[in-house]
Rosetta silent file (secondary structure, phi, psi, omega in degrees, C-alpha in Angstrom):
SEQUENCE: EEVGFEVASMHSVLHDGIRVSSTGIRMALAQGDLRTAHRYLGRPYSISGRVVRGDGLGRQLGFHTANVQMKHNRPPLSGVYVVRAHLEGSTGIAGVANLGVRPTATQANKAVLEVHLFDFAQDIYGKHLRVEFIHKLRDEKKFPDLAALQQQIAHDVAQARLWFEKNG
SCORE:     score description
SCORE:     0.000 S_00000001
   1 L     0.000  -38.712  177.044   59.256  118.539   89.519 S_00000001
   2 L   -49.255  -34.829 -179.250   58.132  115.541   91.648 S_00000001
   3 L  -108.122    4.955  178.798   61.751  114.834   92.849 S_00000001
   4 L    86.421   27.477 -178.989   62.971  118.362   92.838 S_00000001
   5 L  -106.764  144.865  169.744   64.665  118.642   89.533 S_00000001
   6 L  -119.269  156.806  177.863   64.320  121.485   87.031 S_00000001
   7 L  -113.634  127.478 -179.182   65.058  121.433   83.328 S_00000001
   8 L  -126.735  132.459  174.147   66.555  124.602   81.649 S_00000001
   9 L   -86.666  128.989  177.465   67.021  124.903   77.922 S_00000001
  10 L  -102.640  148.581  173.779   70.374  126.067   76.920 S_00000001
  11 L   -71.634  151.752  177.346   71.404  127.862   73.667 S_00000001
  12 L   -71.357  151.803  171.598   73.755  126.038   71.261 S_00000001
  13 L   -93.362  120.190  177.318   77.314  126.984   71.262 S_00000001
  14 E  -108.831  149.414  178.670   78.531  127.865   67.763 S_00000001
  15 E  -133.325  118.039  178.972   82.082  128.034   66.328 S_00000001
  16 L    49.738   43.617  177.741   82.398  129.633   62.898 S_00000001
  17 L    71.869    8.747 -177.541   78.581  129.070   62.531 S_00000001
  18 E  -114.291  134.253 -174.222   78.818  125.316   63.315 S_00000001
  19 E   -67.995  131.669  177.070   77.124  123.898   66.475 S_00000001
  20 L   -86.272  122.397  178.126   79.724  122.484   68.986 S_00000001
  21 L  -138.698  165.939  179.089   78.611  119.136   70.359 S_00000001
  22 H   -67.812  -39.972 -178.196   80.311  116.127   72.108 S_00000001
  23 H   -60.673  -52.608 -179.933   79.413  114.074   68.974 S_00000001
  24 H   -52.633  -43.834 -174.236   81.184  116.648   66.672 S_00000001
  25 H   -60.713  -51.643  174.221   84.260  116.610   69.020 S_00000001
  26 H   -50.565  -50.314  177.414   84.344  112.738   68.928 S_00000001
  27 H   -57.101  -40.866  177.741   84.041  112.781   65.272 S_00000001
  28 H   -65.199  -48.379 -178.982   86.909  115.242   64.846 S_00000001
  29 H   -61.333  -45.755 -177.856   89.150  113.109   67.065 S_00000001
  30 H   -57.013  -33.054  176.888   88.282  109.961   65.252 S_00000001
  31 H   -88.835    3.512  178.691   89.315  111.579   62.003 S_00000001
  32 L    76.841   22.314 -178.114   92.558  112.882   63.466 S_00000001
  33 L   -90.441   64.850 -174.956   91.363  116.385   63.277 S_00000001
  34 H   -68.536  -22.069  175.295   92.963  117.649   66.405 S_00000001
  35 H   -63.282  -49.367 -175.210   92.698  121.397   65.356 S_00000001
  36 H   -67.417  -42.465  178.749   88.974  121.251   65.268 S_00000001
  37 H   -56.616  -45.642  176.963   88.742  119.224   68.437 S_00000001
  38 H   -60.724  -40.145 -179.215   91.069  121.864   70.168 S_00000001
  39 H   -63.415  -45.267 -177.291   88.912  124.769   68.821 S_00000001
  40 H   -65.879  -43.119 -173.562   85.693  123.092   70.087 S_00000001
  41 H   -88.843  -15.515 -176.768   87.083  122.134   73.481 S_00000001
  42 L    79.732    5.147  178.734   89.076  125.354   74.049 S_00000001
  43 L  -170.367  161.416  178.489   92.136  123.417   74.858 S_00000001
  44 L   -57.226  146.634  172.141   94.084  120.312   73.487 S_00000001
  45 E   -69.999  136.575 -179.698   92.285  116.905   73.928 S_00000001
  46 E  -133.811  159.561  168.186   93.945  115.109   76.689 S_00000001
  47 E  -122.897  140.740  170.492   93.896  111.801   78.542 S_00000001
  48 E  -121.648  153.248  178.581   94.979  111.487   82.149 S_00000001
  49 E   173.302  171.813  178.323   95.939  108.670   84.370 S_00000001
  50 E   -73.380  139.256  179.312   98.417  106.944   86.566 S_00000001
  51 E   -86.120  133.687 -172.151  101.676  105.642   84.933 S_00000001
  52 E  -128.867  158.123  175.498  101.709  101.897   85.345 S_00000001
  53 L   -63.234  143.894  178.514  104.064   99.046   84.423 S_00000001
  54 L  -112.180 -159.932 -179.715  103.867   97.794   80.963 S_00000001
  55 L   -98.621   13.250  178.507  105.374   94.673   79.461 S_00000001
  56 L    71.147    7.705 -179.510  108.709   96.329   78.765 S_00000001
  57 H   -59.220  -51.114  177.751  108.601   96.190   75.037 S_00000001
  58 H   -53.106  -42.485  177.926  109.340   99.930   74.592 S_00000001
  59 H   -58.193  -57.566 -178.814  112.506   99.542   76.829 S_00000001
  60 H   -54.627  -28.124 -175.521  113.513   96.384   74.789 S_00000001
  61 L   -93.083   -2.742 -177.789  113.238   98.433   71.464 S_00000001
  62 L    88.712   16.661  178.988  115.216  101.332   72.965 S_00000001
  63 L  -129.868   87.536  176.612  112.339  103.618   73.565 S_00000001
  64 L   -51.826  132.702  170.040  111.351  103.830   77.238 S_00000001
  65 L  -123.114  157.587  170.147  107.542  104.502   77.611 S_00000001
  66 E  -100.781  116.836  176.551  105.228  105.704   80.272 S_00000001
  67 E   -89.899  121.728 -173.333  102.113  103.496   80.227 S_00000001
  68 E  -101.770  123.252  178.729   99.138  105.558   81.209 S_00000001
  69 L   -71.056  127.003  174.384   96.373  103.584   82.778 S_00000001
  70 L  -112.435  122.180  179.927   93.017  104.208   81.182 S_00000001
  71 L   -97.441   -4.021 -172.719   89.983  103.224   83.132 S_00000001
  72 L   -99.715 -173.706  178.256   87.328  104.407   80.772 S_00000001
  73 L   -72.458  170.187 -175.503   85.976  103.143   77.468 S_00000001
  74 L   -54.957  134.540  176.304   88.153  103.308   74.360 S_00000001
  75 L   -70.875  154.614 -174.490   88.899  106.806   73.527 S_00000001
  76 L   -69.995   -2.995  175.426   87.565  108.202   70.180 S_00000001
  77 L  -124.044  159.888  179.217   91.093  108.442   68.619 S_00000001
  78 L  -154.103  154.341 -179.757   93.887  106.097   67.761 S_00000001
  79 E   137.205 -159.255 -178.377   97.351  106.301   66.154 S_00000001
  80 E  -122.993  136.965 -166.820  100.751  107.838   66.817 S_00000001
  81 E  -138.237  150.147  165.438  100.762  111.520   68.004 S_00000001
  82 E   -79.658  135.499  179.353  103.070  114.377   68.876 S_00000001
  83 E  -135.651  161.386  170.809  102.288  114.964   72.529 S_00000001
  84 E  -126.742  117.826 -174.643  102.966  117.186   75.571 S_00000001
  85 E  -103.027  145.088  177.716  102.870  115.378   78.884 S_00000001
  86 E  -126.040  111.791  172.722  102.311  117.039   82.226 S_00000001
  87 E   -82.473  157.704  178.784  103.447  115.414   85.359 S_00000001
  88 L   -44.926  110.623  172.065  102.086  116.866   88.685 S_00000001
  89 L    82.668   11.986  174.759  103.222  120.391   88.651 S_00000001
  90 L  -100.027  161.223  179.848  105.268  120.340   85.501 S_00000001
  91 L   -82.352   -4.066  178.544  104.974  122.721   82.503 S_00000001
  92 L   121.157  138.310  178.333  105.080  119.906   79.944 S_00000001
  93 E  -125.768  125.744 -174.965  107.352  117.537   78.464 S_00000001
  94 E   -64.336  146.813 -178.442  107.637  116.955   74.767 S_00000001
  95 E  -172.544 -168.275  174.288  107.121  113.434   73.412 S_00000001
  96 E  -142.647  150.465 -169.334  105.374  111.024   71.104 S_00000001
  97 E  -137.849  147.044  165.594  102.617  108.588   71.932 S_00000001
  98 E  -109.027  126.598  178.491  100.950  105.511   70.672 S_00000001
  99 E  -119.455  107.305  172.739   97.151  105.165   71.533 S_00000001
 100 E   168.104 -164.121 -169.007   95.801  101.869   70.295 S_00000001
 101 L   -97.307    9.584  171.409   95.800   98.221   70.527 S_00000001
 102 L    57.758   53.920 -165.154   99.397   97.488   69.538 S_00000001
 103 L   -61.844  -19.568  175.196   98.737   94.988   66.716 S_00000001
 104 L   -78.811  -31.244 -164.989  102.474   94.009   66.298 S_00000001
 105 L  -100.687  -19.316 -172.331  102.972   93.289   69.897 S_00000001
 106 L  -155.348  152.819  162.970   99.693   91.722   71.078 S_00000001
 107 L   -83.838   -7.146 -173.799   96.406   90.068   70.036 S_00000001
 108 L   -69.536  157.438  172.036   94.401   91.860   72.764 S_00000001
 109 L  -107.658   21.877  177.407   91.826   94.372   71.732 S_00000001
 110 L   -84.048  129.505  174.429   92.399   96.675   74.723 S_00000001
 111 L   -68.989  140.643  176.007   93.431  100.260   73.944 S_00000001
 112 E  -133.235  137.940  174.688   96.800  101.230   75.545 S_00000001
 113 E  -107.484  117.043 -177.249   98.409  104.673   75.845 S_00000001
 114 E  -112.384  119.519 -177.736  102.167  104.555   75.609 S_00000001
 115 E  -125.746  127.293  170.565  104.170  107.819   75.793 S_00000001
 116 E   -93.362  106.421 -177.704  107.839  108.236   74.996 S_00000001
 117 E   -78.774  126.089 -177.799  109.099  111.400   76.765 S_00000001
 118 L   -77.977  139.486  175.836  112.044  113.196   75.057 S_00000001
 119 L    43.490   54.658  178.235  115.177  113.672   77.168 S_00000001
 120 L  -140.335  125.188 -177.191  113.520  112.329   80.264 S_00000001
 121 L  -138.206   46.841 -179.750  114.816  109.648   82.678 S_00000001
 122 L  -100.463  154.777  168.304  112.879  109.923   85.887 S_00000001
 123 L   -76.936  110.010 -179.891  111.055  107.066   87.745 S_00000001
 124 L  -119.838    9.957 -178.366  107.435  108.051   87.443 S_00000001
 125 L   -52.689  129.370  178.036  105.579  104.756   88.212 S_00000001
 126 L    85.986  -15.027 -179.930  102.343  105.680   90.202 S_00000001
 127 L   -82.535  153.714  178.142  102.464  109.230   89.342 S_00000001
 128 E   -76.513  133.701 -176.628   99.701  111.071   87.532 S_00000001
 129 E  -137.356  126.024  179.137  100.278  112.065   83.909 S_00000001
 130 E  -107.950  125.299 -179.241   98.030  114.142   81.664 S_00000001
 131 E  -109.695  113.984  179.841   98.864  113.664   77.928 S_00000001
 132 E   -92.510  131.222 -176.631   97.815  116.477   75.517 S_00000001
 133 E   -98.591  115.218 -174.188   97.400  115.252   71.900 S_00000001
 134 E   -99.315  -48.492 -173.961   98.888  118.013   69.550 S_00000001
 135 E  -148.972  133.034 -177.660   99.421  116.504   66.147 S_00000001
 136 E   -88.369  126.563 -179.334   98.627  113.166   64.524 S_00000001
 137 E   -91.258  -36.959  176.607  101.627  111.640   62.871 S_00000001
 138 E  -172.039  173.927  175.516  100.039  108.395   61.429 S_00000001
 139 L   -80.825  153.186  178.181   97.693  105.569   61.989 S_00000001
 140 L   -70.642  140.371  167.212   98.541  102.564   64.067 S_00000001
 141 L  -146.879  172.062 -178.560   99.417   99.517   62.013 S_00000001
 142 L   -87.585  123.810  174.783  100.804   96.040   62.237 S_00000001
 143 L  -100.188  161.532 -173.420  104.425   95.440   61.211 S_00000001
 144 L   -66.907  -32.690  176.988  105.982   92.213   60.073 S_00000001
 145 L  -155.070  174.830 -175.233  108.451   92.054   63.017 S_00000001
 146 H   -73.258  -21.330  171.628  109.800   93.988   65.946 S_00000001
 147 H   -63.489  -39.814  179.773  112.698   95.234   63.862 S_00000001
 148 H   -74.897  -30.781  176.650  110.463   96.960   61.516 S_00000001
 149 H   -70.517  -48.331 -177.564  108.365   98.394   64.423 S_00000001
 150 H   -54.162  -43.787  179.556  111.715   99.605   66.115 S_00000001
 151 H   -64.681  -42.682  178.085  112.638  101.342   62.815 S_00000001
 152 H   -63.210  -48.205 -174.852  109.154  103.002   62.544 S_00000001
 153 H   -62.862  -30.700  174.730  109.285  104.246   66.186 S_00000001
 154 H   -67.555  -39.384  177.521  112.707  105.914   65.477 S_00000001
 155 H   -63.684  -37.830 -174.132  111.105  107.593   62.549 S_00000001
 156 H   -68.265  -42.975 -179.370  108.053  108.622   64.548 S_00000001
 157 H   -61.276  -43.765  174.596  110.397  110.140   67.307 S_00000001
 158 H   -59.074  -52.610 -178.887  112.377  112.104   64.646 S_00000001
 159 H   -60.422  -35.347  177.698  109.172  113.436   63.093 S_00000001
 160 H   -70.885  -44.423  177.401  107.845  114.491   66.486 S_00000001
 161 H   -60.620  -36.113 -179.619  111.099  116.233   67.428 S_00000001
 162 H   -62.038  -47.492 -179.114  111.056  117.937   64.047 S_00000001
 163 H   -62.402  -34.364  177.884  107.497  119.116   64.645 S_00000001
 164 H   -69.729  -45.090  179.371  108.460  120.614   68.061 S_00000001
 165 H   -57.438  -35.954  179.890  111.482  122.419   66.415 S_00000001
 166 H   -86.726  -30.385 -177.325  109.105  123.960   63.866 S_00000001
 167 H  -111.793  -14.020  174.459  106.165  124.568   66.050 S_00000001
 168 L    89.280    0.000    0.000  107.433  125.071   69.619 S_00000001
């Protein structure tokens, strides 16, 4: 009151009898439970940022990626995901994304979001991209070499395309 603030008590929001909280949402995301996170948020979990230049490894492996600049703390989820990306004004582009530290490519401990957009070949450097996480394919892991990583990425892309064929 001394500085002009008021405090109001708010009722808890429940979903199927369970209290919805930011802690619960972070826990669902960390466990790869995107359905629960979606129900609690009322929308798919997403990360937004500008597309920046990466180190070119995706291109070298035959899978061009949009590298989304993340300015905040490490997100509560990591792994490989089926995603839908939205450029400024777009309705959504299907793709697959890796969110994590890229253990095969680097020793750095900084999380990176790399998105491979299906059937897409535009220059989008500097543009804003919002990435919706729809379905988790697998955890991130270290591969013995780049050839094994390339083979896994091809499998991830095929799995994500199949997911979109079945689920729209």
